[in-house]
TIVO-2410 file (N, C-alpha, C; in nm, 3 decimals):
# residues 169
REC num residu      c1      c2      c3 atome chaine
REC   1      X  -0.873  -4.274   0.742     N      A
REC   1      X  -1.004  -4.287   0.684    CA      A
REC   1      X  -1.055  -4.147   0.650     C      A
REC   2      X  -1.098  -4.129   0.526     N      A
REC   2      X  -1.154  -4.002   0.481    CA      A
REC   2      X  -1.305  -4.018   0.467     C      A
REC   3      X  -1.374  -3.905   0.476     N      A
REC   3      X  -1.519  -3.906   0.457    CA      A
REC   3      X  -1.554  -3.807   0.348     C      A
REC   4      X  -1.648  -3.846   0.263     N      A
REC   4      X  -1.703  -3.756   0.162    CA      A
REC   4      X  -1.854  -3.756   0.181     C      A
REC   5      X  -1.920  -3.660   0.118     N      A
REC   5      X  -2.066  -3.651   0.129    CA      A
REC   5      X  -2.129  -3.668  -0.008     C      A
REC   6      X  -2.239  -3.739  -0.009     N      A
REC   6      X  -2.315  -3.757  -0.133    CA      A
REC   6      X  -2.368  -3.621  -0.179     C      A
REC   7      X  -2.349  -3.586  -0.306     N      A
REC   7      X  -2.398  -3.456  -0.353    CA      A
REC   7      X  -2.550  -3.447  -0.362     C      A
REC   8      X  -2.619  -3.562  -0.355     N      A
REC   8      X  -2.765  -3.559  -0.365    CA      A
REC   8      X  -2.832  -3.558  -0.228     C      A
REC   9      X  -2.796  -3.653  -0.141     N      A
REC   9      X  -2.866  -3.666  -0.013    CA      A
REC   9      X  -2.781  -3.626   0.107     C      A
REC  10      X  -2.654  -3.591   0.085     N      A
REC  10      X  -2.562  -3.544   0.189    CA      A
REC  10      X  -2.523  -3.655   0.288     C      A
REC  11      X  -2.543  -3.782   0.251     N      A
REC  11      X  -2.502  -3.892   0.338    CA      A
REC  11      X  -2.349  -3.899   0.342     C      A
REC  12      X  -2.294  -3.937   0.456     N      A
REC  12      X  -2.150  -3.948   0.473    CA      A
REC  12      X  -2.103  -4.087   0.428     C      A
REC  13      X  -1.994  -4.089   0.350     N      A
REC  13      X  -1.939  -4.214   0.300    CA      A
REC  13      X  -1.791  -4.217   0.336     C      A
REC  14      X  -1.746  -4.320   0.404     N      A
REC  14      X  -1.607  -4.331   0.444    CA      A
REC  14      X  -1.529  -4.420   0.349     C      A
REC  15      X  -1.398  -4.387   0.329     N      A
REC  15      X  -1.311  -4.470   0.247    CA      A
REC  15      X  -1.167  -4.447   0.289     C      A
REC  16      X  -1.080  -4.543   0.260     N      A
REC  16      X  -0.939  -4.534   0.295    CA      A
REC  16      X  -0.862  -4.473   0.178     C      A
REC  17      X  -0.833  -4.344   0.185     N      A
REC  17      X  -0.766  -4.272   0.077    CA      A
REC  17      X  -0.622  -4.320   0.057     C      A
REC  18      X  -0.561  -4.377   0.159     N      A
REC  18      X  -0.423  -4.425   0.148    CA      A
REC  18      X  -0.410  -4.544   0.054     C      A
REC  19      X  -0.519  -4.610   0.021     N      A
REC  19      X  -0.516  -4.725  -0.070    CA      A
REC  19      X  -0.508  -4.684  -0.216     C      A
REC  20      X  -0.522  -4.554  -0.245     N      A
REC  20      X  -0.526  -4.506  -0.383    CA      A
REC  20      X  -0.413  -4.407  -0.409     C      A
REC  21      X  -0.369  -4.404  -0.533     N      A
REC  21      X  -0.262  -4.312  -0.574    CA      A
REC  21      X  -0.314  -4.168  -0.576     C      A
REC  22      X  -0.230  -4.071  -0.534     N      A
REC  22      X  -0.270  -3.931  -0.546    CA      A
REC  22      X  -0.302  -3.898  -0.693     C      A
REC  23      X  -0.406  -3.821  -0.715     N      A
REC  23      X  -0.449  -3.784  -0.850    CA      A
REC  23      X  -0.547  -3.882  -0.911     C      A
REC  24      X  -0.577  -3.992  -0.842     N      A
REC  24      X  -0.671  -4.093  -0.894    CA      A
REC  24      X  -0.814  -4.041  -0.893     C      A
REC  25      X  -0.893  -4.090  -0.987     N      A
REC  25      X  -1.037  -4.062  -0.990    CA      A
REC  25      X  -1.109  -4.184  -0.935     C      A
REC  26      X  -1.205  -4.161  -0.845     N      A
REC  26      X  -1.280  -4.270  -0.782    CA      A
REC  26      X  -1.428  -4.249  -0.809     C      A
REC  27      X  -1.500  -4.360  -0.828     N      A
REC  27      X  -1.644  -4.355  -0.849    CA      A
REC  27      X  -1.711  -4.418  -0.727     C      A
REC  28      X  -1.810  -4.350  -0.673     N      A
REC  28      X  -1.883  -4.398  -0.556    CA      A
REC  28      X  -2.030  -4.412  -0.590     C      A
REC  29      X  -2.097  -4.499  -0.515     N      A
REC  29      X  -2.242  -4.508  -0.520    CA      A
REC  29      X  -2.290  -4.491  -0.377     C      A
REC  30      X  -2.376  -4.394  -0.356     N      A
REC  30      X  -2.428  -4.365  -0.223    CA      A
REC  30      X  -2.513  -4.482  -0.175     C      A
REC  31      X  -2.485  -4.533  -0.054     N      A
REC  31      X  -2.566  -4.644  -0.004    CA      A
REC  31      X  -2.709  -4.602   0.034     C      A
REC  32      X  -2.732  -4.472   0.052     N      A
REC  32      X  -2.865  -4.424   0.091    CA      A
REC  32      X  -2.957  -4.403  -0.029     C      A
REC  33      X  -2.909  -4.322  -0.128     N      A
REC  33      X  -2.997  -4.284  -0.240    CA      A
REC  33      X  -2.957  -4.347  -0.374     C      A
REC  34      X  -2.845  -4.420  -0.377     N      A
REC  34      X  -2.794  -4.489  -0.496    CA      A
REC  34      X  -2.738  -4.395  -0.602     C      A
REC  35      X  -2.718  -4.268  -0.570     N      A
REC  35      X  -2.658  -4.172  -0.663    CA      A
REC  35      X  -2.513  -4.212  -0.688     C      A
REC  36      X  -2.473  -4.216  -0.815     N      A
REC  36      X  -2.333  -4.242  -0.849    CA      A
REC  36      X  -2.266  -4.109  -0.878     C      A
REC  37      X  -2.144  -4.093  -0.823     N      A
REC  37      X  -2.069  -3.970  -0.845    CA      A
REC  37      X  -1.920  -4.000  -0.842     C      A
REC  38      X  -1.843  -3.908  -0.896     N      A
REC  38      X  -1.700  -3.928  -0.911    CA      A
REC  38      X  -1.625  -3.818  -0.836     C      A
REC  39      X  -1.513  -3.855  -0.774     N      A
REC  39      X  -1.425  -3.756  -0.713    CA      A
REC  39      X  -1.283  -3.781  -0.764     C      A
REC  40      X  -1.200  -3.679  -0.753     N      A
REC  40      X  -1.058  -3.693  -0.786    CA      A
REC  40      X  -0.978  -3.662  -0.662     C      A
REC  41      X  -0.889  -3.754  -0.626     N      A
REC  41      X  -0.802  -3.729  -0.512    CA      A
REC  41      X  -0.697  -3.625  -0.551     C      A
REC  42      X  -0.657  -3.539  -0.458     N      A
REC  42      X  -0.554  -3.439  -0.491    CA      A
REC  42      X  -0.423  -3.507  -0.529     C      A
REC  43      X  -0.351  -3.448  -0.624     N      A
REC  43      X  -0.219  -3.501  -0.659    CA      A
REC  43      X  -0.119  -3.460  -0.552     C      A
REC  44      X   0.001  -3.512  -0.557     N      A
REC  44      X   0.102  -3.484  -0.454    CA      A
REC  44      X   0.129  -3.335  -0.439     C      A
REC  45      X   0.143  -3.262  -0.551     N      A
REC  45      X   0.173  -3.120  -0.540    CA      A
REC  45      X   0.054  -3.039  -0.490     C      A
REC  46      X  -0.069  -3.091  -0.507     N      A
REC  46      X  -0.187  -3.020  -0.456    CA      A
REC  46      X  -0.202  -3.037  -0.307     C      A
REC  47      X  -0.148  -3.143  -0.249     N      A
REC  47      X  -0.163  -3.168  -0.106    CA      A
REC  47      X  -0.061  -3.092  -0.023     C      A
REC  48      X   0.041  -3.035  -0.083     N      A
REC  48      X   0.144  -2.962  -0.009    CA      A
REC  48      X   0.124  -2.812  -0.022     C      A
REC  49      X   0.003  -2.766   0.007     N      A
REC  49      X  -0.029  -2.625  -0.001    CA      A
REC  49      X  -0.018  -2.562   0.137     C      A
REC  50      X  -0.013  -2.429   0.138     N      A
REC  50      X  -0.012  -2.357   0.263    CA      A
REC  50      X  -0.144  -2.380   0.334     C      A
REC  51      X  -0.146  -2.362   0.467     N      A
REC  51      X  -0.273  -2.380   0.539    CA      A
REC  51      X  -0.379  -2.284   0.487     C      A
REC  52      X  -0.500  -2.333   0.478     N      A
REC  52      X  -0.610  -2.255   0.423    CA      A
REC  52      X  -0.658  -2.152   0.526     C      A
REC  53      X  -0.707  -2.038   0.476     N      A
REC  53      X  -0.763  -1.936   0.563    CA      A
REC  53      X  -0.889  -1.991   0.630     C      A
REC  54      X  -0.921  -1.940   0.748     N      A
REC  54      X  -1.043  -1.987   0.815    CA      A
REC  54      X  -1.168  -1.948   0.737     C      A
REC  55      X  -1.269  -2.033   0.745     N      A
REC  55      X  -1.397  -2.009   0.678    CA      A
REC  55      X  -1.479  -1.916   0.767     C      A
REC  56      X  -1.529  -1.805   0.710     N      A
REC  56      X  -1.605  -1.707   0.787    CA      A
REC  56      X  -1.754  -1.710   0.756     C      A
REC  57      X  -1.794  -1.789   0.659     N      A
REC  57      X  -1.933  -1.803   0.621    CA      A
REC  57      X  -1.943  -1.900   0.505     C      A
REC  58      X  -2.065  -1.931   0.466     N      A
REC  58      X  -2.085  -2.020   0.352    CA      A
REC  58      X  -2.201  -1.968   0.267     C      A
REC  59      X  -2.195  -2.005   0.140     N      A
REC  59      X  -2.306  -1.981   0.049    CA      A
REC  59      X  -2.375  -2.115   0.029     C      A
REC  60      X  -2.501  -2.124   0.067     N      A
REC  60      X  -2.579  -2.246   0.047    CA      A
REC  60      X  -2.648  -2.234  -0.087     C      A
REC  61      X  -2.607  -2.317  -0.183     N      A
REC  61      X  -2.667  -2.318  -0.317    CA      A
REC  61      X  -2.786  -2.412  -0.310     C      A
REC  62      X  -2.904  -2.358  -0.337     N      A
REC  62      X  -3.028  -2.436  -0.328    CA      A
REC  62      X  -3.042  -2.523  -0.453     C      A
REC  63      X  -3.075  -2.649  -0.433     N      A
REC  63      X  -3.088  -2.745  -0.544    CA      A
REC  63      X  -3.199  -2.703  -0.639     C      A
REC  64      X  -3.170  -2.714  -0.769     N      A
REC  64      X  -3.274  -2.694  -0.871    CA      A
REC  64      X  -3.242  -2.783  -0.990     C      A
REC  65      X  -3.304  -2.758  -1.105     N      A
REC  65      X  -3.286  -2.844  -1.222    CA      A
REC  65      X  -3.144  -2.842  -1.277     C      A
REC  66      X  -3.065  -2.738  -1.246     N      A
REC  66      X  -2.930  -2.725  -1.301    CA      A
REC  66      X  -2.821  -2.785  -1.213     C      A
REC  67      X  -2.846  -2.804  -1.084     N      A
REC  67      X  -2.740  -2.851  -0.995    CA      A
REC  67      X  -2.798  -2.905  -0.864     C      A
REC  68      X  -2.713  -2.974  -0.790     N      A
REC  68      X  -2.750  -3.025  -0.659    CA      A
REC  68      X  -2.714  -2.921  -0.553     C      A
REC  69      X  -2.762  -2.942  -0.431     N      A
REC  69      X  -2.730  -2.850  -0.321    CA      A
REC  69      X  -2.579  -2.852  -0.296     C      A
REC  70      X  -2.522  -2.734  -0.272     N      A
REC  70      X  -2.379  -2.721  -0.245    CA      A
REC  70      X  -2.359  -2.619  -0.134     C      A
REC  71      X  -2.247  -2.631  -0.064     N      A
REC  71      X  -2.206  -2.530   0.032    CA      A
REC  71      X  -2.070  -2.478  -0.012     C      A
REC  72      X  -2.063  -2.347  -0.040     N      A
REC  72      X  -1.941  -2.285  -0.089    CA      A
REC  72      X  -1.883  -2.202   0.026     C      A
REC  73      X  -1.760  -2.231   0.071     N      A
REC  73      X  -1.702  -2.155   0.183    CA      A
REC  73      X  -1.660  -2.014   0.141     C      A
REC  74      X  -1.674  -1.921   0.235     N      A
REC  74      X  -1.629  -1.783   0.217    CA      A
REC  74      X  -1.513  -1.755   0.312     C      A
REC  75      X  -1.417  -1.678   0.265     N      A
REC  75      X  -1.299  -1.643   0.344    CA      A
REC  75      X  -1.288  -1.492   0.354     C      A
REC  76      X  -1.202  -1.442   0.442     N      A
REC  76      X  -1.177  -1.299   0.452    CA      A
REC  76      X  -1.124  -1.249   0.318     C      A
REC  77      X  -1.157  -1.125   0.284     N      A
REC  77      X  -1.111  -1.067   0.159    CA      A
REC  77      X  -1.214  -1.082   0.049     C      A
REC  78      X  -1.166  -1.084  -0.074     N      A
REC  78      X  -1.255  -1.090  -0.191    CA      A
REC  78      X  -1.286  -1.234  -0.228     C      A
REC  79      X  -1.415  -1.266  -0.239     N      A
REC  79      X  -1.463  -1.396  -0.281    CA      A
REC  79      X  -1.531  -1.378  -0.416     C      A
REC  80      X  -1.476  -1.442  -0.520     N      A
REC  80      X  -1.529  -1.431  -0.656    CA      A
REC  80      X  -1.620  -1.551  -0.681     C      A
REC  81      X  -1.747  -1.524  -0.709     N      A
REC  81      X  -1.849  -1.628  -0.720    CA      A
REC  81      X  -1.895  -1.640  -0.865     C      A
REC  82      X  -1.905  -1.764  -0.915     N      A
REC  82      X  -1.953  -1.786  -1.050    CA      A
REC  82      X  -1.960  -1.933  -1.084     C      A
REC  83      X  -1.992  -1.958  -1.211     N      A
REC  83      X  -2.005  -2.095  -1.261    CA      A
REC  83      X  -1.867  -2.159  -1.271     C      A
REC  84      X  -1.856  -2.281  -1.223     N      A
REC  84      X  -1.730  -2.355  -1.225    CA      A
REC  84      X  -1.698  -2.400  -1.368     C      A
REC  85      X  -1.587  -2.349  -1.420     N      A
REC  85      X  -1.539  -2.387  -1.553    CA      A
REC  85      X  -1.388  -2.402  -1.540     C      A
REC  86      X  -1.334  -2.506  -1.598     N      A
REC  86      X  -1.191  -2.529  -1.592    CA      A
REC  86      X  -1.116  -2.407  -1.646     C      A
REC  87      X  -1.015  -2.363  -1.571     N      A
REC  87      X  -0.931  -2.252  -1.615    CA      A
REC  87      X  -0.972  -2.116  -1.562     C      A
REC  88      X  -1.087  -2.105  -1.492     N      A
REC  88      X  -1.125  -1.976  -1.437    CA      A
REC  88      X  -1.049  -1.950  -1.307     C      A
REC  89      X  -1.041  -1.826  -1.268     N      A
REC  89      X  -0.965  -1.789  -1.148    CA      A
REC  89      X  -1.054  -1.758  -1.029     C      A
REC  90      X  -1.182  -1.793  -1.036     N      A
REC  90      X  -1.270  -1.765  -0.923    CA      A
REC  90      X  -1.235  -1.856  -0.806     C      A
REC  91      X  -1.259  -1.807  -0.683     N      A
REC  91      X  -1.229  -1.887  -0.564    CA      A
REC  91      X  -1.355  -1.941  -0.496     C      A
REC  92      X  -1.473  -1.913  -0.551     N      A
REC  92      X  -1.600  -1.968  -0.501    CA      A
REC  92      X  -1.679  -2.025  -0.618     C      A
REC  93      X  -1.632  -2.137  -0.678     N      A
REC  93      X  -1.699  -2.193  -0.795    CA      A
REC  93      X  -1.825  -2.270  -0.757     C      A
REC  94      X  -1.930  -2.252  -0.837     N      A
REC  94      X  -2.055  -2.326  -0.820    CA      A
REC  94      X  -2.064  -2.426  -0.934     C      A
REC  95      X  -2.076  -2.553  -0.901     N      A
REC  95      X  -2.087  -2.658  -1.003    CA      A
REC  95      X  -2.230  -2.658  -1.054     C      A
REC  96      X  -2.247  -2.610  -1.178     N      A
REC  96      X  -2.381  -2.598  -1.236    CA      A
REC  96      X  -2.371  -2.597  -1.388     C      A
REC  97      X  -2.482  -2.629  -1.451     N      A
REC  97      X  -2.493  -2.615  -1.596    CA      A
REC  97      X  -2.589  -2.502  -1.631     C      A
REC  98      X  -2.618  -2.417  -1.533     N      A
REC  98      X  -2.707  -2.302  -1.552    CA      A
REC  98      X  -2.645  -2.206  -1.653     C      A
REC  99      X  -2.703  -2.193  -1.773     N      A
REC  99      X  -2.644  -2.106  -1.875    CA      A
REC  99      X  -2.659  -1.958  -1.844     C      A
REC 100      X  -2.744  -1.923  -1.748     N      A
REC 100      X  -2.764  -1.783  -1.715    CA      A
REC 100      X  -2.671  -1.734  -1.604     C      A
REC 101      X  -2.582  -1.823  -1.555     N      A
REC 101      X  -2.482  -1.782  -1.456    CA      A
REC 101      X  -2.348  -1.764  -1.527     C      A
REC 102      X  -2.287  -1.649  -1.506     N      A
REC 102      X  -2.156  -1.622  -1.567    CA      A
REC 102      X  -2.045  -1.692  -1.489     C      A
REC 103      X  -1.930  -1.709  -1.556     N      A
REC 103      X  -1.816  -1.771  -1.488    CA      A
REC 103      X  -1.762  -1.682  -1.376     C      A
REC 104      X  -1.778  -1.553  -1.388     N      A
REC 104      X  -1.757  -1.459  -1.278    CA      A
REC 104      X  -1.885  -1.377  -1.270     C      A
REC 105      X  -1.971  -1.409  -1.173     N      A
REC 105      X  -2.103  -1.347  -1.168    CA      A
REC 105      X  -2.110  -1.233  -1.066     C      A
REC 106      X  -2.051  -1.254  -0.947     N      A
REC 106      X  -2.056  -1.149  -0.845    CA      A
REC 106      X  -1.935  -1.162  -0.752     C      A
REC 107      X  -1.923  -1.062  -0.664     N      A
REC 107      X  -1.815  -1.059  -0.565    CA      A
REC 107      X  -1.878  -1.044  -0.427     C      A
REC 108      X  -1.819  -1.113  -0.329     N      A
REC 108      X  -1.857  -1.093  -0.190    CA      A
REC 108      X  -1.729  -1.060  -0.115     C      A
REC 109      X  -1.720  -0.936  -0.068     N      A
REC 109      X  -1.603  -0.893   0.010    CA      A
REC 109      X  -1.634  -0.910   0.157     C      A
REC 110      X  -1.542  -0.973   0.230     N      A
REC 110      X  -1.558  -0.994   0.373    CA      A
REC 110      X  -1.447  -0.920   0.445     C      A
REC 111      X  -1.486  -0.833   0.537     N      A
REC 111      X  -1.389  -0.763   0.621    CA      A
REC 111      X  -1.452  -0.742   0.759     C      A
REC 112      X  -1.387  -0.663   0.844     N      A
REC 112      X  -1.442  -0.636   0.976    CA      A
REC 112      X  -1.463  -0.486   0.994     C      A
REC 113      X  -1.563  -0.452   1.075     N      A
REC 113      X  -1.584  -0.311   1.107    CA      A
REC 113      X  -1.492  -0.273   1.222     C      A
REC 114      X  -1.501  -0.150   1.272     N      A
REC 114      X  -1.408  -0.105   1.376    CA      A
REC 114      X  -1.429  -0.176   1.509     C      A
REC 115      X  -1.544  -0.245   1.527     N      A
REC 115      X  -1.569  -0.323   1.648    CA      A
REC 115      X  -1.527  -0.468   1.633     C      A
REC 116      X  -1.473  -0.503   1.516     N      A
REC 116      X  -1.428  -0.640   1.493    CA      A
REC 116      X  -1.535  -0.734   1.443     C      A
REC 117      X  -1.655  -0.682   1.411     N      A
REC 117      X  -1.764  -0.766   1.359    CA      A
REC 117      X  -1.744  -0.787   1.209     C      A
REC 118      X  -1.776  -0.905   1.162     N      A
REC 118      X  -1.763  -0.935   1.019    CA      A
REC 118      X  -1.867  -0.858   0.938     C      A
REC 119      X  -1.824  -0.808   0.819     N      A
REC 119      X  -1.914  -0.741   0.725    CA      A
REC 119      X  -1.904  -0.813   0.592     C      A
REC 120      X  -2.018  -0.840   0.531     N      A
REC 120      X  -2.026  -0.905   0.401    CA      A
REC 120      X  -2.085  -0.804   0.304     C      A
REC 121      X  -2.013  -0.776   0.194     N      A
REC 121      X  -2.059  -0.677   0.096    CA      A
REC 121      X  -2.066  -0.744  -0.041     C      A
REC 122      X  -2.182  -0.736  -0.106     N      A
REC 122      X  -2.208  -0.800  -0.235    CA      A
REC 122      X  -2.206  -0.697  -0.346     C      A
REC 123      X  -2.146  -0.732  -0.460     N      A
REC 123      X  -2.154  -0.648  -0.580    CA      A
REC 123      X  -2.157  -0.739  -0.703     C      A
REC 124      X  -2.221  -0.689  -0.809     N      A
REC 124      X  -2.229  -0.763  -0.934    CA      A
REC 124      X  -2.093  -0.756  -1.003     C      A
REC 125      X  -2.059  -0.852  -1.087     N      A
REC 125      X  -1.923  -0.863  -1.144    CA      A
REC 125      X  -1.882  -0.760  -1.250     C      A
REC 126      X  -1.950  -0.716  -1.347     N      A
REC 126      X  -2.091  -0.728  -1.384    CA      A
REC 126      X  -2.119  -0.860  -1.457     C      A
REC 127      X  -2.244  -0.900  -1.450     N      A
REC 127      X  -2.288  -1.024  -1.512    CA      A
REC 127      X  -2.390  -0.994  -1.620     C      A
REC 128      X  -2.419  -1.094  -1.703     N      A
REC 128      X  -2.514  -1.077  -1.811    CA      A
REC 128      X  -2.659  -1.069  -1.764     C      A
REC 129      X  -2.692  -1.142  -1.656     N      A
REC 129      X  -2.831  -1.147  -1.610    CA      A
REC 129      X  -2.853  -1.071  -1.480     C      A
REC 130      X  -2.748  -1.017  -1.421     N      A
REC 130      X  -2.762  -0.939  -1.298    CA      A
REC 130      X  -2.756  -1.025  -1.173     C      A
REC 131      X  -2.736  -0.957  -1.062     N      A
REC 131      X  -2.732  -1.020  -0.930    CA      A
REC 131      X  -2.847  -0.960  -0.849     C      A
REC 132      X  -2.930  -1.046  -0.793     N      A
REC 132      X  -3.046  -1.001  -0.717    CA      A
REC 132      X  -3.026  -1.028  -0.569     C      A
REC 133      X  -3.067  -0.932  -0.486     N      A
REC 133      X  -3.073  -0.950  -0.341    CA      A
REC 133      X  -3.222  -0.947  -0.308     C      A
REC 134      X  -3.274  -1.061  -0.266     N      A
REC 134      X  -3.419  -1.073  -0.251    CA      A
REC 134      X  -3.480  -1.060  -0.389     C      A
REC 135      X  -3.564  -0.959  -0.409     N      A
REC 135      X  -3.625  -0.936  -0.540    CA      A
REC 135      X  -3.569  -0.813  -0.610     C      A
REC 136      X  -3.466  -0.749  -0.550     N      A
REC 136      X  -3.409  -0.627  -0.606    CA      A
REC 136      X  -3.278  -0.656  -0.679     C      A
REC 137      X  -3.267  -0.603  -0.800     N      A
REC 137      X  -3.144  -0.621  -0.876    CA      A
REC 137      X  -3.042  -0.516  -0.832     C      A
REC 138      X  -2.917  -0.558  -0.822     N      A
REC 138      X  -2.810  -0.463  -0.790    CA      A
REC 138      X  -2.779  -0.380  -0.913     C      A
REC 139      X  -2.761  -0.251  -0.895     N      A
REC 139      X  -2.725  -0.164  -1.006    CA      A
REC 139      X  -2.577  -0.176  -1.038     C      A
REC 140      X  -2.536  -0.116  -1.152     N      A
REC 140      X  -2.395  -0.114  -1.188    CA      A
REC 140      X  -2.316  -0.044  -1.078     C      A
REC 141      X  -2.207  -0.104  -1.038     N      A
REC 141      X  -2.117  -0.052  -0.935    CA      A
REC 141      X  -2.181  -0.037  -0.797     C      A
REC 142      X  -2.304  -0.090  -0.779     N      A
REC 142      X  -2.369  -0.084  -0.648    CA      A
REC 142      X  -2.311  -0.192  -0.557     C      A
REC 143      X  -2.289  -0.155  -0.432     N      A
REC 143      X  -2.242  -0.250  -0.331    CA      A
REC 143      X  -2.348  -0.256  -0.222     C      A
REC 144      X  -2.382  -0.376  -0.178     N      A
REC 144      X  -2.487  -0.391  -0.079    CA      A
REC 144      X  -2.438  -0.479   0.035     C      A
REC 145      X  -2.458  -0.431   0.157     N      A
REC 145      X  -2.427  -0.512   0.275    CA      A
REC 145      X  -2.529  -0.624   0.286     C      A
REC 146      X  -2.480  -0.745   0.311     N      A
REC 146      X  -2.569  -0.859   0.328    CA      A
REC 146      X  -2.537  -0.924   0.461     C      A
REC 147      X  -2.631  -1.001   0.513     N      A
REC 147      X  -2.614  -1.064   0.644    CA      A
REC 147      X  -2.667  -1.206   0.640     C      A
REC 148      X  -2.654  -1.274   0.752     N      A
REC 148      X  -2.698  -1.411   0.764    CA      A
REC 148      X  -2.843  -1.426   0.715     C      A
REC 149      X  -2.867  -1.521   0.625     N      A
REC 149      X  -3.001  -1.547   0.574    CA      A
REC 149      X  -3.039  -1.470   0.449     C      A
REC 150      X  -2.951  -1.380   0.401     N      A
REC 150      X  -2.981  -1.304   0.280    CA      A
REC 150      X  -2.993  -1.399   0.161     C      A
REC 151      X  -3.098  -1.380   0.080     N      A
REC 151      X  -3.121  -1.462  -0.039    CA      A
REC 151      X  -3.067  -1.387  -0.160     C      A
REC 152      X  -2.978  -1.454  -0.234     N      A
REC 152      X  -2.912  -1.397  -0.351    CA      A
REC 152      X  -2.949  -1.484  -0.470     C      A
REC 153      X  -2.980  -1.421  -0.585     N      A
REC 153      X  -3.012  -1.497  -0.705    CA      A
REC 153      X  -2.914  -1.460  -0.816     C      A
REC 154      X  -2.851  -1.562  -0.873     N      A
REC 154      X  -2.757  -1.548  -0.984    CA      A
REC 154      X  -2.814  -1.630  -1.099     C      A
REC 155      X  -2.869  -1.565  -1.200     N      A
REC 155      X  -2.933  -1.639  -1.308    CA      A
REC 155      X  -3.052  -1.716  -1.253     C      A
REC 156      X  -3.054  -1.848  -1.272     N      A
REC 156      X  -3.162  -1.933  -1.221    CA      A
REC 156      X  -3.121  -2.002  -1.090     C      A
REC 157      X  -3.015  -1.952  -1.027     N      A
REC 157      X  -2.959  -2.015  -0.909    CA      A
REC 157      X  -2.985  -1.930  -0.785     C      A
REC 158      X  -3.041  -1.992  -0.681     N      A
REC 158      X  -3.068  -1.924  -0.555    CA      A
REC 158      X  -2.963  -1.966  -0.453     C      A
REC 159      X  -2.911  -1.865  -0.383     N      A
REC 159      X  -2.805  -1.885  -0.284    CA      A
REC 159      X  -2.848  -1.817  -0.155     C      A
REC 160      X  -2.816  -1.877  -0.040     N      A
REC 160      X  -2.845  -1.818   0.090    CA      A
REC 160      X  -2.713  -1.801   0.164     C      A
REC 161      X  -2.686  -1.679   0.213     N      A
REC 161      X  -2.566  -1.653   0.292    CA      A
REC 161      X  -2.587  -1.709   0.432     C      A
REC 162      X  -2.489  -1.787   0.479     N      A
REC 162      X  -2.493  -1.841   0.613    CA      A
REC 162      X  -2.368  -1.797   0.687     C      A
REC 163      X  -2.390  -1.735   0.803     N      A
REC 163      X  -2.279  -1.696   0.890    CA      A
REC 163      X  -2.305  -1.758   1.026     C      A
REC 164      X  -2.202  -1.764   1.109     N      A
REC 164      X  -2.225  -1.819   1.242    CA      A
REC 164      X  -2.298  -1.716   1.326     C      A
REC 165      X  -2.370  -1.761   1.428     N      A
REC 165      X  -2.453  -1.673   1.512    CA      A
REC 165      X  -2.370  -1.565   1.581     C      A
REC 166      X  -2.251  -1.603   1.631     N      A
REC 166      X  -2.173  -1.507   1.710    CA      A
REC 166      X  -2.112  -1.396   1.626     C      A
REC 167      X  -2.109  -1.408   1.493     N      A
REC 167      X  -2.053  -1.303   1.408    CA      A
REC 167      X  -2.145  -1.183   1.402     C      A
REC 168      X  -2.274  -1.202   1.420     N      A
REC 168      X  -2.369  -1.093   1.399    CA      A
REC 168      X  -2.415  -1.028   1.530     C      A
REC 169      X  -2.350  -1.059   1.641     N      A
REC 169      X  -2.390  -1.000   1.768    CA      A
REC 169      X  -2.319  -0.869   1.792     C      A
***
């Protein structure tokens, strides 16, 4: 039994994925809010991937007129953030129709300091509309350390960095 979440109200919906062919597209209707949405099951070659790196934080995309709330996982190393478009090579795609967000808008590098604490560093890609931390725009080639709760704005999209509590001690 697999579980998916409604993109509108975040309700959990269970279904038996073994009943469907790999690569199939399925349409669901949320029993809570009646939102209809579509998912695609991974094809056979997509399911035989190497184990994924551990998630070290998430970007919470705040719902607005262009998209629903999303959580984008962050991994160690370079995380390329931007608008989800087929064929792009970004590893943190945001599903949006926001025309002011570039397909590669910014980078978030995750590494550790000499004490083993996680460090998150934000830089603009560069993008057409800029990357804001709070109300300040990042300059060209500027890198800024960010931490749990930092508010980032990409075009008309607001994102909040979320890390676990024990990472920042």
